[in-house]
All heavy atoms as an XYZ file, in Angstrom:
798
protein
N     161.793     78.989     85.786
C     161.224     80.348     85.606
C     161.996     81.177     84.644
O     163.246     81.041     84.495
C     161.255     81.106     86.952
C     160.369     80.539     88.129
C     160.641     81.269     89.392
C     158.917     80.640     87.737
N     161.294     82.017     83.942
C     161.947     82.903     82.964
C     162.485     84.132     83.732
O     162.076     84.389     84.848
C     160.936     83.394     81.926
C     160.457     82.246     80.979
C     159.411     82.849     80.053
C     161.601     81.698     80.189
N     163.419     84.923     83.126
C     163.947     86.098     83.803
C     162.911     87.097     84.167
O     163.132     87.966     84.991
C     164.937     86.638     82.804
C     165.107     85.607     81.773
C     164.018     84.666     81.828
N     161.726     87.095     83.559
C     160.716     88.095     83.799
C     160.001     87.862     85.162
O     159.322     88.760     85.621
C     159.648     88.095     82.693
S     158.634     86.626     82.628
N     160.144     86.742     85.731
C     159.412     86.372     86.978
C     160.329     86.099     88.124
O     161.466     85.662     87.976
C     158.567     85.104     86.720
S     157.348     85.290     85.473
N     159.827     86.357     89.271
C     160.505     85.987     90.507
C     159.932     84.703     90.986
O     159.018     84.098     90.423
C     160.307     87.092     91.533
O     158.941     87.161     91.915
N     160.472     84.208     92.055
C     160.062     82.901     92.597
C     158.581     83.022     93.126
O     157.885     82.006     93.241
C     160.950     82.424     93.677
N     158.114     84.206     93.472
C     156.824     84.356     94.022
C     155.755     84.740     93.030
O     154.576     84.812     93.356
C     156.849     85.492     95.157
C     157.788     85.171     96.322
C     157.892     86.405     97.243
C     157.425     83.952     97.024
N     156.149     84.910     91.805
C     155.211     85.376     90.761
C     155.171     84.468     89.597
O     156.234     84.105     89.063
C     155.659     86.741     90.302
C     154.836     87.306     89.102
N     153.547     87.710     89.282
C     155.130     87.456     87.820
C     153.078     88.140     88.070
N     154.029     87.948     87.214
N     154.024     84.010     89.207
C     153.888     83.138     87.978
C     153.132     83.918     86.942
O     151.924     84.316     87.127
C     153.127     81.855     88.325
C     153.865     80.959     89.217
O     155.097     80.925     89.036
O     153.252     80.252     90.043
N     153.692     84.177     85.837
C     153.027     84.849     84.757
C     152.577     83.904     83.671
O     152.975     82.723     83.668
C     153.944     85.999     84.149
S     155.251     85.407     83.196
N     151.864     84.383     82.646
C     151.385     83.556     81.589
C     152.557     82.966     80.802
O     152.536     81.817     80.391
C     150.471     84.382     80.622
C     149.263     84.963     81.390
C     150.043     83.611     79.433
C     148.034     84.220     81.295
N     153.625     83.766     80.644
C     154.760     83.233     79.859
C     155.397     82.090     80.574
O     155.892     81.148     79.954
C     155.801     84.383     79.704
C     155.323     85.431     78.747
C     156.287     86.573     78.652
N     157.606     86.085     78.346
C     158.721     86.829     78.492
N     158.646     88.057     78.959
N     159.890     86.365     78.161
N     155.421     82.120     81.892
C     156.051     81.002     82.624
C     155.206     79.771     82.708
O     155.658     78.659     82.734
C     156.386     81.457     84.042
S     157.644     82.743     84.087
N     153.902     79.925     82.890
C     153.076     78.727     83.047
C     152.663     78.120     81.737
O     152.151     77.017     81.726
C     151.774     79.177     83.835
O     151.123     80.258     83.105
C     152.093     79.618     85.194
N     152.882     78.815     80.571
C     152.665     78.304     79.253
C     151.184     77.846     79.094
O     150.820     76.840     78.401
C     153.526     77.068     78.970
C     155.017     77.329     79.174
C     155.590     77.781     77.913
C     157.115     77.706     77.968
N     157.808     78.949     78.032
N     150.283     78.608     79.703
C     148.792     78.358     79.516
C     148.360     78.944     78.192
O     148.857     79.990     77.797
C     148.014     78.986     80.664
C     148.248     78.366     82.038
C     147.507     79.130     83.097
C     147.820     76.923     82.097
N     147.391     78.290     77.480
C     146.879     78.934     76.284
C     146.114     80.199     76.616
O     145.353     80.183     77.613
C     145.939     77.868     75.687
C     145.638     76.928     76.823
C     146.808     77.050     77.773
N     146.315     81.192     75.832
C     145.588     82.471     76.111
C     144.299     82.436     75.333
O     144.307     82.527     74.133
C     146.545     83.656     75.727
C     147.793     83.599     76.472
C     145.819     84.989     75.857
C     148.887     84.614     76.056
N     143.226     82.355     76.051
C     141.896     82.490     75.485
C     140.912     82.838     76.591
O     141.144     82.544     77.768
C     141.489     81.184     74.804
O     141.321     80.178     75.722
N     139.828     83.448     76.199
C     138.804     83.798     77.163
C     137.775     82.724     77.216
O     137.242     82.397     76.138
C     138.180     85.157     76.845
C     139.210     86.307     76.989
S     138.438     87.886     76.706
C     137.268     87.928     78.049
N     137.495     82.140     78.357
C     136.470     81.075     78.474
C     135.534     81.421     79.550
O     135.950     81.988     80.605
C     137.208     79.707     78.730
C     138.055     79.237     77.634
C     138.640     77.902     77.979
O     138.525     77.434     79.105
N     139.332     77.315     76.995
N     134.274     81.039     79.328
C     133.287     81.232     80.401
C     133.269     80.013     81.321
O     134.115     79.101     81.224
C     131.882     81.476     79.857
C     131.388     80.352     78.982
O     131.968     79.290     78.957
N     130.321     80.582     78.206
N     132.404     79.954     82.267
C     132.350     78.839     83.277
C     132.087     77.489     82.608
O     132.406     76.458     83.197
C     131.324     79.174     84.323
C     131.682     80.323     85.192
O     132.898     80.675     85.239
N     130.757     80.938     85.815
N     131.440     77.465     81.436
C     131.095     76.250     80.738
C     132.287     75.772     79.918
O     132.164     74.672     79.297
C     129.880     76.431     79.873
C     128.591     76.773     80.640
C     127.431     77.023     79.671
C     126.220     77.452     80.428
N     125.100     77.793     79.502
N     133.300     76.536     79.851
C     134.430     76.148     78.973
C     134.360     76.564     77.500
O     135.203     76.244     76.674
N     133.290     77.362     77.199
C     133.145     77.832     75.824
C     134.038     79.052     75.630
O     134.149     79.939     76.534
C     131.672     78.262     75.613
C     130.702     77.128     75.751
C     129.250     77.593     75.798
O     129.032     78.831     76.084
O     128.361     76.755     75.579
N     134.693     79.154     74.490
C     135.534     80.266     74.145
C     134.716     81.483     73.793
O     133.831     81.450     72.885
C     136.516     79.916     73.053
C     137.400     81.124     72.678
C     137.405     78.745     73.406
N     134.887     82.540     74.534
C     134.202     83.840     74.253
C     135.231     84.921     74.063
O     136.231     84.990     74.853
C     133.224     84.195     75.386
C     132.055     83.288     75.449
C     133.897     84.227     76.751
N     135.069     85.732     73.098
C     136.009     86.827     72.817
C     135.237     88.119     72.905
O     134.072     88.190     72.533
C     136.639     86.698     71.468
C     137.660     85.493     71.418
O     138.325     85.312     72.419
O     137.736     84.899     70.332
N     135.922     89.142     73.296
C     135.308     90.461     73.379
C     135.250     91.106     72.037
O     134.308     91.899     71.742
C     136.073     91.410     74.318
C     136.141     90.947     75.729
C     137.074     91.931     76.611
C     134.738     90.936     76.378
N     136.210     90.821     71.168
C     136.175     91.485     69.840
C     136.467     90.370     68.769
O     137.487     89.729     68.822
C     137.262     92.519     69.788
C     137.481     93.109     68.392
C     136.503     93.962     67.848
C     138.533     92.816     67.618
C     136.610     94.488     66.573
C     138.711     93.414     66.377
C     137.751     94.222     65.867
O     137.847     94.761     64.608
N     135.493     90.155     67.870
C     135.693     89.238     66.769
C     135.732     90.068     65.518
O     134.788     90.704     65.165
C     134.545     88.218     66.682
C     134.738     87.293     65.521
C     134.483     87.452     67.973
N     136.912     90.096     64.853
C     137.059     90.981     63.676
C     136.180     90.416     62.505
O     135.979     89.200     62.356
C     138.482     90.952     63.294
C     138.995     89.652     63.934
C     138.176     89.419     65.154
N     135.645     91.363     61.725
C     134.822     90.982     60.581
C     135.678     90.997     59.345
O     136.716     91.625     59.292
C     133.663     91.952     60.362
C     132.687     91.974     61.504
C     131.606     93.042     61.254
N     132.176     94.356     61.258
C     131.558     95.411     60.717
N     130.370     95.325     60.199
N     132.104     96.553     60.759
N     135.237     90.246     58.344
C     135.936     90.270     57.064
C     134.967     90.884     55.984
O     133.796     90.608     56.053
C     136.302     88.866     56.599
C     137.431     88.274     57.406
C     137.754     86.851     56.962
C     138.631     86.962     55.737
N     139.097     85.636     55.314
N     135.558     91.586     55.078
C     134.771     92.209     53.993
C     134.230     91.053     53.127
O     134.985     90.175     52.708
C     135.655     93.181     53.185
S     134.771     93.926     51.810
N     132.959     91.041     52.848
C     132.367     90.039     51.975
C     132.861     90.118     50.556
O     132.847     89.053     49.910
C     130.849     90.143     52.015
O     130.371     90.009     53.353
N     133.241     91.287     50.093
C     133.661     91.482     48.702
C     135.125     91.105     48.514
O     135.506     90.455     47.535
C     133.418     92.861     48.281
N     135.995     91.543     49.448
C     137.436     91.378     49.248
C     138.089     90.331     50.163
O     139.275     90.006     49.980
C     138.172     92.726     49.477
O     137.987     93.168     50.874
C     137.677     93.790     48.524
N     137.370     89.889     51.163
C     137.879     88.937     52.213
C     138.990     89.538     53.012
O     139.784     88.816     53.683
C     138.326     87.604     51.593
C     137.181     86.725     51.270
O     136.155     86.799     51.858
N     137.348     85.813     50.287
N     139.204     90.834     53.029
C     140.143     91.504     53.912
C     139.523     91.744     55.258
O     138.264     91.898     55.335
C     140.613     92.834     53.312
C     141.417     92.668     52.057
O     142.039     91.594     51.848
N     141.408     93.646     51.213
N     140.300     91.725     56.266
C     139.812     92.071     57.622
C     139.380     93.467     57.692
O     140.061     94.375     57.141
C     140.897     91.840     58.708
C     141.170     90.389     59.052
C     142.274     90.342     60.071
C     139.934     89.724     59.641
N     138.299     93.753     58.316
C     137.737     95.103     58.604
C     138.309     95.512     59.951
O     137.924     94.924     60.978
C     136.263     95.153     58.582
C     135.776     94.718     57.148
C     135.804     96.524     58.927
C     134.270     94.719     57.036
N     139.281     96.435     59.952
C     139.888     96.887     61.233
C     138.935     97.676     62.051
O     137.883     98.205     61.545
C     141.191     97.625     60.889
O     140.818     98.902     60.227
C     142.126     96.918     60.088
N     139.305     97.864     63.295
C     138.496     98.680     64.237
C     138.480    100.149     63.795
O     137.587    100.930     64.145
C     139.016     98.507     65.629
N     139.516    100.567     63.074
C     139.630    102.019     62.657
C     138.965    102.300     61.351
O     138.960    103.389     60.916
C     141.094    102.398     62.561
C     141.803    102.324     63.908
C     141.300    103.436     64.788
C     142.101    103.393     66.105
N     141.661    104.466     67.027
N     138.370    101.275     60.695
C     137.704    101.488     59.435
C     136.273    101.963     59.715
O     135.343    101.151     59.829
C     137.674    100.180     58.652
C     137.127    100.358     57.196
O     136.702    101.485     56.879
O     137.140     99.390     56.414
N     136.071    103.262     59.870
C     134.831    103.838     60.235
C     133.863    103.915     59.087
O     132.661    104.299     59.270
C     135.008    105.199     60.888
C     135.783    105.135     62.149
N     135.431    104.452     63.268
C     137.051    105.585     62.458
C     136.324    104.555     64.213
N     137.358    105.201     63.726
N     134.342    103.614     57.854
C     133.475    103.635     56.671
C     132.861    102.300     56.366
O     132.065    102.186     55.411
N     133.115    101.307     57.175
C     132.607     99.958     56.915
C     131.204     99.876     57.359
O     130.686    100.619     58.220
C     133.460     98.901     57.692
O     133.368     99.088     59.045
N     130.423     98.908     56.754
C     129.038     98.771     57.096
C     128.695     97.294     57.010
O     129.317     96.498     56.253
C     128.147     99.517     56.078
C     128.268     99.070     54.701
C     126.704     99.569     56.548
N     127.746     96.807     57.887
C     127.244     95.474     57.779
C     125.754     95.534     57.417
O     124.987     96.239     58.111
C     127.489     94.737     59.076
C     126.932     93.286     59.003
C     127.325     92.474     60.236
O     128.364     92.758     60.861
N     126.535     91.467     60.583
N     125.317     94.770     56.484
C     123.946     94.707     56.081
C     123.402     93.348     56.373
O     123.988     92.315     55.895
C     123.811     95.022     54.548
C     122.329     94.940     54.076
C     124.396     96.387     54.159
N     122.345     93.245     57.088
C     121.745     91.947     57.441
C     120.422     91.872     56.606
O     119.532     92.634     56.780
C     121.363     91.844     58.923
C     122.563     91.818     59.774
O     123.642     91.324     59.395
N     122.458     92.318     60.973
N     120.385     90.909     55.686
C     119.243     90.690     54.791
C     118.381     89.614     55.460
O     118.771     88.502     55.646
C     119.656     90.216     53.399
C     118.483     89.980     52.522
C     120.607     91.216     52.798
N     117.114     90.025     55.812
C     116.158     89.110     56.478
C     115.622     88.121     55.510
O     115.363     88.395     54.334
N     115.362     86.888     56.035
C     114.718     85.836     55.230
C     113.229     85.932     55.554
O     112.774     86.161     56.663
C     115.257     84.501     55.687
C     116.742     84.300     55.471
N     117.385     83.123     55.619
C     117.745     85.215     55.105
C     118.640     83.243     55.380
N     118.903     84.528     55.088
N     112.460     85.646     54.488
C     111.024     85.633     54.603
C     110.470     84.302     54.137
O     111.115     83.585     53.332
C     110.374     86.807     53.819
C     110.734     88.123     54.411
C     110.749     86.672     52.331
N     109.305     83.940     54.498
C     108.645     82.657     54.162
C     107.834     82.955     52.895
O     107.919     84.003     52.310
C     107.867     82.036     55.263
C     106.707     82.931     55.702
O     106.386     83.905     55.073
N     106.088     82.496     56.778
N     107.082     81.993     52.453
C     106.286     82.073     51.254
C     105.242     83.220     51.327
O     104.869     83.766     50.287
C     105.528     80.780     50.892
C     106.460     79.556     50.642
C     106.935     78.933     51.978
O     106.266     79.125     52.986
O     108.014     78.293     51.947
N     104.777     83.533     52.521
C     103.765     84.585     52.719
C     104.378     85.984     52.847
O     103.698     86.949     53.017
C     102.946     84.269     53.911
C     102.231     82.935     53.814
O     101.844     82.600     52.677
O     102.059     82.281     54.790
N     105.746     86.011     52.849
C     106.406     87.307     52.991
C     106.604     87.780     54.376
O     106.843     88.935     54.624
N     106.504     86.832     55.346
C     106.646     87.135     56.752
C     108.123     86.777     57.203
O     108.626     85.768     56.846
C     105.634     86.311     57.636
C     105.828     86.662     59.085
C     104.239     86.638     57.184
N     108.711     87.695     57.908
C     110.048     87.517     58.388
C     110.184     86.311     59.299
O     109.378     86.165     60.209
C     110.486     88.817     59.160
C     111.903     88.739     59.789
C     113.034     88.549     58.931
C     112.123     88.864     61.058
C     114.299     88.547     59.517
C     113.323     88.819     61.674
C     114.418     88.634     60.860
O     115.754     88.584     61.395
N     111.210     85.483     59.068
C     111.317     84.211     59.834
C     112.227     84.264     60.997
O     112.356     83.361     61.750
C     111.870     83.064     58.880
O     113.180     83.458     58.401
C     110.979     82.858     57.705
N     112.903     85.456     61.178
C     113.803     85.604     62.321
C     115.244     85.241     61.916
O     116.151     85.344     62.715
N     115.481     84.790     60.675
C     116.822     84.495     60.203
C     117.290     85.629     59.299
O     116.452     86.285     58.686
C     116.870     83.171     59.479
C     116.508     81.982     60.370
C     116.454     80.640     59.553
O     116.221     80.703     58.323
N     116.746     79.566     60.238
N     118.658     85.691     59.162
C     119.143     86.747     58.276
C     120.495     86.269     57.743
O     121.147     85.408     58.269
C     119.296     88.092     58.952
C     120.147     88.103     60.172
C     121.512     88.277     60.025
C     119.579     87.865     61.404
C     122.293     88.317     61.158
C     120.368     87.884     62.519
C     121.746     88.130     62.372
N     120.932     86.907     56.611
C     122.234     86.661     56.035
C     123.044     87.944     56.131
O     122.626     88.977     55.533
C     122.078     86.199     54.574
O     121.315     85.061     54.456
C     123.463     85.955     53.966
N     124.157     87.967     56.839
C     124.918     89.214     56.966
C     125.973     89.356     55.824
O     126.532     88.386     55.377
C     125.735     88.979     58.275
C     125.851     87.510     58.409
C     124.639     86.894     57.730
N     126.089     90.623     55.403
C     127.144     91.005     54.467
C     127.832     92.208     55.043
O     127.218     93.180     55.453
C     126.465     91.434     53.104
C     125.741     90.270     52.431
C     124.388     90.125     52.461
C     126.446     89.313     51.703
C     123.730     89.156     51.859
C     125.814     88.283     51.034
C     124.460     88.198     51.128
N     129.218     92.140     55.052
C     129.972     93.230     55.587
C     130.821     93.774     54.412
O     131.413     93.055     53.673
C     130.880     92.762     56.730
N     130.910     95.093     54.370
C     131.677     95.764     53.320
C     132.604     96.754     53.961
O     132.209     97.559     54.857
C     130.745     96.544     52.340
C     129.854     95.538     51.586
C     128.537     95.408     51.975
C     130.384     94.751     50.577
C     127.700     94.547     51.288
C     129.524     93.886     49.921
C     128.212     93.778     50.265
N     133.892     96.750     53.546
C     134.890     97.674     54.101
C     134.703     99.106     53.509
O     133.998     99.243     52.455
C     136.306     97.155     53.794
S     136.744     96.989     52.086
N     135.314    100.083     54.133
C     135.168    101.445     53.681
C     135.755    101.657     52.271
O     135.253    102.523     51.542
N     136.779    100.946     51.896
C     137.366    101.092     50.577
C     136.353    100.756     49.462
O     136.253    101.514     48.502
C     138.611    100.231     50.410
C     139.168    100.267     49.039
C     139.901    101.345     48.611
C     138.971     99.154     48.194
C     140.413    101.341     47.309
C     139.529     99.185     46.892
C     140.202    100.278     46.487
O     140.732    100.298     45.207
N     135.663     99.661     49.653
C     134.634     99.252     48.604
C     133.527    100.275     48.601
O     133.001    100.677     47.486
C     134.074     97.837     48.928
C     135.164     96.793     48.854
C     132.910     97.504     48.029
C     135.727     96.665     47.392
N     133.139    100.854     49.725
C     132.065    101.868     49.772
C     132.575    103.131     49.089
O     131.870    103.815     48.354
C     131.631    102.154     51.170
C     130.948    100.959     51.793
C     130.396    101.319     53.154
N     129.335    102.338     52.938
C     129.067    103.262     53.844
N     129.698    103.315     54.963
N     128.071    104.170     53.641
N     133.792    103.530     49.374
C     134.368    104.757     48.767
C     134.490    104.649     47.243
O     134.294    105.635     46.606
C     135.775    105.027     49.388
C     136.448    106.294     48.905
C     137.825    106.477     49.521
O     138.225    105.624     50.280
N     138.409    107.569     49.311
N     134.821    103.464     46.738
C     134.914    103.308     45.300
C     133.487    103.180     44.635
O     133.467    103.097     43.376
C     135.794    102.025     44.988
C     137.174    102.111     45.407
C     137.886    103.261     44.643
O     137.810    103.297     43.492
O     138.643    104.014     45.340
N     132.451    103.085     45.364
C     131.111    102.963     44.832
C     130.812    101.569     44.247
O     129.995    101.479     43.363
N     131.421    100.603     44.786
C     131.263     99.219     44.221
C     130.328     98.363     45.113
O     130.229     97.160     44.761
C     132.635     98.553     44.054
C     133.586     99.286     43.105
C     133.037     99.173     41.708
O     132.489     98.128     41.268
N     133.108    100.300     40.988
N     129.841     98.912     46.144
C     128.975     98.048     47.064
C     127.784     97.409     46.382
O     127.485     96.257     46.561
C     128.535     98.825     48.311
C     127.539     98.054     49.138
C     129.758     99.198     49.163
N     127.092     98.193     45.508
C     125.913     97.722     44.814
C     126.237     96.453     43.966
O     125.522     95.459     44.015
C     125.284     98.795     43.984
C     123.939     98.446     43.412
O     123.186     97.806     44.206
O     123.658     98.748     42.243
N     127.270     96.543     43.177
C     127.552     95.436     42.335
C     128.075     94.216     43.073
O     127.686     93.053     42.793
C     128.604     95.833     41.282
O     129.803     96.223     41.877
N     128.874     94.432     44.164
C     129.342     93.368     44.982
C     128.171     92.737     45.738
O     128.120     91.507     45.904
C     130.424     93.785     45.913
C     131.731     93.997     45.245
N     132.483     92.946     44.743
C     132.408     95.157     45.050
C     133.621     93.433     44.266
N     133.572     94.728     44.381
N     127.288     93.533     46.277
C     126.172     93.083     47.022
C     125.246     92.208     46.142
O     124.798     91.137     46.546
C     125.353     94.246     47.582
C     124.188     93.835     48.366
C     124.349     93.231     49.675
C     122.870     93.975     47.944
C     123.253     92.857     50.464
C     121.815     93.576     48.683
C     121.976     93.039     49.947
N     125.035     92.629     44.899
C     124.173     91.848     43.979
C     124.829     90.529     43.684
O     124.162     89.466     43.679
C     123.960     92.662     42.687
O     123.342     93.888     43.044
C     123.039     91.887     41.719
N     126.138     90.515     43.408
C     126.893     89.281     43.116
C     126.852     88.339     44.296
O     126.525     87.173     44.107
C     128.358     89.631     42.711
C     129.195     88.379     42.489
C     130.621     88.732     42.214
N     131.242     89.529     43.267
C     131.810     88.966     44.357
N     131.784     87.729     44.539
N     132.355     89.783     45.257
N     127.084     88.858     45.475
C     127.126     87.978     46.692
C     125.744     87.456     47.015
O     125.632     86.242     47.416
C     127.710     88.785     47.874
C     129.159     89.164     47.792
C     129.529     90.191     48.831
C     129.984     87.882     47.966
N     124.692     88.212     46.815
C     123.358     87.737     47.090
C     122.973     86.641     46.168
O     122.394     85.631     46.545
C     122.347     88.873     47.041
C     120.945     88.372     47.184
C     119.993     88.288     46.265
C     120.371     87.790     48.414
N     118.834     87.741     46.799
C     119.074     87.450     48.080
C     120.841     87.592     49.673
C     118.185     86.866     49.033
C     120.006     87.050     50.614
C     118.712     86.640     50.293
N     123.307     86.784     44.830
C     123.009     85.797     43.866
C     123.790     84.484     44.137
O     123.319     83.440     43.753
C     123.229     86.310     42.437
C     122.283     87.353     42.034
O     121.131     87.367     42.551
N     122.612     88.246     41.167
N     124.946     84.606     44.682
C     125.731     83.389     44.995
C     125.363     82.727     46.332
O     125.755     81.628     46.589
C     127.222     83.786     45.119
C     127.894     84.178     43.788
C     129.253     84.659     43.935
O     129.737     84.820     45.091
O     129.879     85.016     42.894
N     124.594     83.427     47.150
C     124.302     82.935     48.469
C     123.249     81.798     48.421
O     122.440     81.703     47.526
C     123.795     84.039     49.351
O     122.505     84.441     49.036
N     123.301     80.993     49.433
C     122.333     79.905     49.622
C     120.912     80.416     49.823
O     119.944     79.862     49.410
C     122.732     79.013     50.800
C     121.958     77.749     50.922
C     122.126     76.743     49.786
O     123.254     76.741     49.153
O     121.232     76.011     49.485
N     120.774     81.544     50.513
C     119.492     82.096     50.898
C     118.740     82.568     49.569
O     117.566     82.367     49.455
C     119.666     83.326     51.787
N     119.498     83.044     48.567
C     118.876     83.477     47.363
C     118.349     82.290     46.536
O     117.341     82.285     45.959
C     119.883     84.250     46.504
N     119.118     81.163     46.634
C     118.657     79.995     45.932
C     117.416     79.372     46.580
O     116.514     78.857     45.884
C     119.775     78.891     45.910
C     120.802     79.241     44.932
C     121.858     78.140     44.764
N     123.154     78.835     44.936
C     124.055     78.557     45.757
N     123.987     77.511     46.512
N     125.166     79.257     45.830
N     117.308     79.498     47.918
C     116.106     79.057     48.540
C     114.918     79.944     48.409
O     113.782     79.517     48.485
C     116.384     78.888     50.049
C     117.348     77.787     50.425
O     117.566     76.872     49.602
N     118.007     77.864     51.521
N     115.185     81.209     48.102
C     114.147     82.215     47.915
C     113.436     82.034     46.575
O     112.246     82.269     46.453
C     114.723     83.629     48.039
C     113.716     84.694     48.001
C     112.828     84.949     49.046
C     113.636     85.511     46.865
C     111.872     85.916     48.915
C     112.698     86.488     46.807
C     111.806     86.712     47.814
N     114.144     81.642     45.544
C     113.555     81.555     44.220
C     112.714     80.403     44.004
O     112.549     79.442     44.513
C     114.669     81.600     43.162
C     115.466     82.892     43.239
C     116.679     82.854     42.353
O     117.015     81.838     41.739
N     117.247     84.038     42.163
């Protein structure tokens, strides 16, 4: 036992169990999954209230929404600098969905 525990108490530090949230099926589920900025690859923190996520829907040949989408996330810094439009255009042209669309 570590000094933090008594003989009657087993804590996570003492049992050396991996810390993760799992459901009954054994799948790992987390309450908060941080996003990354699509333009800079920096983590978007919970305090970045200027960040935005844009989901671009996929359409078939007839122009009907297929139920699929491609997400793009931008941090508040990129929005503040006014660079979202150029980064969004670049990322869309590089995406697999754009190649399938043309």
